C-alpha positions as CSV (number, residue, x, y, z in Angstrom):
1,M,-17.3,-6.4,6.4
2,K,-18.0,-8.1,9.6
3,A,-17.8,-7.4,13.3
4,E,-17.6,-10.8,14.9
5,K,-15.0,-12.3,17.3
6,F,-14.4,-15.3,15.1
7,V,-14.6,-15.9,11.4
8,N,-16.5,-19.0,10.4
9,R,-15.5,-21.0,7.3
10,D,-19.0,-20.6,6.1
11,E,-18.5,-16.8,5.8
12,I,-15.5,-17.4,3.4
13,K,-17.5,-20.0,1.4
14,R,-20.3,-17.5,1.1
15,I,-17.9,-14.9,-0.5
16,Y,-16.7,-17.5,-3.0
17,D,-20.4,-18.2,-3.9
18,Y,-20.9,-14.4,-4.4
19,L,-17.9,-14.2,-6.7
20,R,-18.8,-17.4,-8.6
21,N,-22.3,-16.1,-9.4
22,S,-21.3,-12.5,-10.3
23,K,-19.1,-10.8,-12.8
24,Y,-16.6,-9.8,-10.0
25,E,-13.3,-11.5,-9.5
26,L,-12.0,-9.9,-6.3
27,A,-13.5,-9.5,-2.8
28,Y,-12.0,-8.3,0.5
29,F,-13.2,-9.8,3.8
30,I,-12.6,-7.4,6.7
31,N,-13.4,-8.2,10.3
32,F,-13.1,-5.3,12.8
33,A,-14.1,-7.2,16.0
34,S,-11.1,-9.6,16.1
35,P,-8.2,-8.6,18.4
36,K,-6.1,-7.9,15.4
37,L,-7.6,-6.4,12.2
38,Y,-8.4,-9.4,9.9
39,V,-8.2,-8.7,6.2
40,R,-8.4,-11.4,3.6
41,R,-8.3,-10.9,-0.2
42,I,-10.3,-13.5,-2.1
43,I,-9.9,-14.0,-5.9
44,F,-12.1,-16.1,-8.1
45,T,-11.2,-15.4,-11.7
46,N,-13.7,-15.4,-14.6
47,D,-11.9,-18.2,-16.5
48,R,-12.6,-20.6,-13.6
49,K,-16.3,-19.6,-13.7
50,L,-16.7,-21.0,-17.3
51,S,-15.9,-24.5,-16.2
52,M,-18.3,-24.6,-13.2
53,P,-22.1,-24.8,-13.4
54,S,-23.9,-21.8,-11.8
55,K,-26.1,-22.4,-8.8
56,F,-28.6,-19.8,-9.6
57,V,-29.3,-20.2,-13.4
């Protein structure tokens, strides 16, 4: 959850990093400070994680 006027691409990339390095596959990005409620569902499935090297191993 965020409360910023604009959503930076780095914020979305950070969520992908969290999903890539965890067991979770689904995240919701919610920004309450934008003029219109901004909700984005982000999916990174576990089968894609097997083919990618982990950053924090």
